[in-house]
DOFI-694414 format. One record per atom (N, C-alpha, C, O): x, y, z; atom name. Coordinates in steps of 0.1 Angstrom, whole numbers, plus 5000, padded with zeros to 4 digits. Layout:
<nodes>
u, v, w, atom
X, Y, Z, CA
...
</nodes>
This chain:
<nodes>
u, v, w, atom
6781, 0390, 0977, N
6788, 0381, 0968, CA
6790, 0367, 0975, C
6789, 0357, 0969, O
6794, 0367, 0988, N
6796, 0355, 0995, CA
6783, 0347, 0996, C
6783, 0335, 0995, O
6771, 0354, 0999, N
6759, 0347, 0999, CA
6755, 0340, 0986, C
6750, 0329, 0986, O
6758, 0346, 0975, N
6756, 0340, 0962, CA
6764, 0328, 0960, C
6759, 0318, 0955, O
6777, 0328, 0964, N
6786, 0317, 0963, CA
6781, 0305, 0972, C
6781, 0294, 0968, O
6776, 0309, 0984, N
6771, 0298, 0993, CA
6760, 0291, 0987, C
6759, 0279, 0987, O
6750, 0298, 0981, N
6738, 0292, 0975, CA
6742, 0285, 0962, C
6737, 0274, 0960, O
6750, 0291, 0954, N
6754, 0285, 0941, CA
6761, 0271, 0943, C
6759, 0262, 0935, O
6770, 0271, 0952, N
6779, 0259, 0954, CA
6775, 0250, 0966, C
6782, 0240, 0968, O
6764, 0253, 0973, N
6760, 0245, 0984, CA
6770, 0244, 0995, C
6771, 0234, 1002, O
6776, 0255, 0998, N
6786, 0256, 1009, CA
6779, 0255, 1022, C
6769, 0261, 1024, O
6785, 0248, 1031, N
6780, 0246, 1045, CA
6788, 0252, 1056, C
6783, 0255, 1067, O
6801, 0255, 1053, N
6810, 0261, 1063, CA
6818, 0273, 1057, C
6822, 0272, 1046, O
6819, 0283, 1065, N
6828, 0294, 1061, CA
6840, 0295, 1071, C
6838, 0292, 1083, O
6851, 0298, 1066, N
6863, 0298, 1074, CA
6870, 0311, 1072, C
6874, 0315, 1061, O
6873, 0318, 1083, N
6879, 0331, 1082, CA
6892, 0332, 1091, C
6893, 0324, 1101, O
6901, 0340, 1087, N
6914, 0341, 1094, CA
6916, 0355, 1100, C
6924, 0356, 1110, O
6910, 0365, 1095, N
6912, 0379, 1100, CA
6899, 0385, 1105, C
6889, 0380, 1102, O
6901, 0396, 1113, N
6888, 0402, 1118, CA
6880, 0408, 1107, C
6868, 0409, 1109, O
6886, 0412, 1096, N
6877, 0417, 1085, CA
6870, 0406, 1078, C
6858, 0408, 1075, O
6876, 0395, 1076, N
6869, 0383, 1071, CA
6858, 0378, 1080, C
6848, 0374, 1076, O
6861, 0379, 1093, N
6851, 0375, 1103, CA
6838, 0382, 1101, C
6827, 0376, 1101, O
6838, 0395, 1100, N
6826, 0403, 1098, CA
6819, 0400, 1085, C
6807, 0399, 1085, O
6827, 0398, 1074, N
6821, 0395, 1061, CA
6813, 0381, 1062, C
6802, 0380, 1057, O
6819, 0372, 1069, N
6813, 0358, 1070, CA
6801, 0359, 1079, C
6790, 0353, 1076, O
6802, 0367, 1090, N
6790, 0368, 1099, CA
6778, 0374, 1092, C
6767, 0370, 1094, O
6781, 0385, 1084, N
6770, 0391, 1076, CA
6765, 0382, 1065, C
6753, 0382, 1063, O
6774, 0374, 1059, N
6769, 0366, 1048, CA
6760, 0354, 1053, C
6751, 0350, 1046, O
6762, 0350, 1065, N
6754, 0339, 1071, CA
6742, 0343, 1078, C
6735, 0335, 1084, O
6739, 0356, 1078, N
6727, 0362, 1084, CA
6715, 0355, 1078, C
6713, 0355, 1066, O
6707, 0350, 1087, N
6694, 0343, 1084, CA
6697, 0330, 1076, C
6688, 0325, 1069, O
6709, 0325, 1077, N
6712, 0311, 1071, CA
6717, 0303, 1083, C
6729, 0300, 1084, O
6708, 0298, 1091, N
6713, 0291, 1104, CA
6720, 0278, 1102, C
6728, 0274, 1111, O
6719, 0272, 1090, N
6727, 0259, 1088, CA
6741, 0262, 1084, C
6749, 0252, 1084, O
6745, 0274, 1080, N
6759, 0277, 1077, CA
6767, 0279, 1089, C
6763, 0286, 1098, O
6778, 0271, 1090, N
6787, 0272, 1102, CA
6798, 0281, 1099, C
6803, 0281, 1087, O
6803, 0289, 1108, N
6814, 0298, 1107, CA
6826, 0294, 1116, C
6824, 0293, 1128, O
6837, 0291, 1110, N
6849, 0288, 1118, CA
6859, 0299, 1116, C
6862, 0304, 1105, O
6864, 0304, 1128, N
6873, 0315, 1128, CA
6886, 0311, 1135, C
6886, 0306, 1146, O
6897, 0312, 1128, N
6910, 0308, 1134, CA
6918, 0321, 1135, C
6921, 0328, 1125, O
6922, 0324, 1147, N
6931, 0335, 1150, CA
6944, 0329, 1153, C
6945, 0321, 1162, O
6955, 0333, 1146, N
6968, 0327, 1147, CA
6976, 0332, 1158, C
6988, 0334, 1157, O
6969, 0336, 1169, N
6977, 0340, 1181, CA
6967, 0337, 1193, C
6955, 0336, 1191, O
6972, 0337, 1205, N
6963, 0335, 1216, CA
6955, 0347, 1219, C
6960, 0358, 1219, O
6942, 0345, 1222, N
6934, 0356, 1225, CA
6924, 0351, 1236, C
6921, 0339, 1236, O
6920, 0359, 1245, N
6911, 0355, 1256, CA
6897, 0354, 1250, C
6894, 0360, 1240, O
6889, 0345, 1255, N
6875, 0343, 1250, CA
6867, 0356, 1251, C
6868, 0363, 1261, O
6859, 0358, 1241, N
6851, 0370, 1241, CA
6836, 0366, 1243, C
6831, 0357, 1236, O
6830, 0371, 1254, N
6816, 0367, 1257, CA
6806, 0379, 1257, C
6795, 0377, 1262, O
6810, 0390, 1251, N
6801, 0401, 1251, CA
6791, 0399, 1239, C
6792, 0389, 1231, O
6780, 0407, 1238, N
6769, 0405, 1229, CA
6774, 0405, 1214, C
6770, 0396, 1206, O
6783, 0414, 1210, N
6788, 0414, 1196, CA
6795, 0401, 1193, C
6793, 0396, 1182, O
6804, 0396, 1201, N
6811, 0384, 1198, CA
6801, 0372, 1198, C
6803, 0362, 1190, O
6792, 0372, 1207, N
6782, 0361, 1207, CA
6774, 0361, 1193, C
6772, 0350, 1188, O
6771, 0373, 1189, N
6764, 0374, 1176, CA
6773, 0369, 1164, C
6768, 0362, 1155, O
6785, 0373, 1164, N
6794, 0370, 1153, CA
6796, 0355, 1152, C
6797, 0350, 1141, O
6797, 0348, 1164, N
6800, 0334, 1163, CA
6788, 0325, 1166, C
6789, 0313, 1168, O
6776, 0330, 1165, N
6763, 0322, 1167, CA
6761, 0313, 1156, C
6752, 0305, 1156, O
</nodes>
């Protein structure tokens, strides 16, 4: 559904706030390298540098 909305409306950025939204956005932008994903966590968290987090925020 998100991929269809991206294509239909020419969306260039996705913004998520929760870890569930983060996964949905990461999957929606799969093979769409021009789409940028912005994730805001409303509390302090240490940087994540493992493979999964690198993939999610690539």
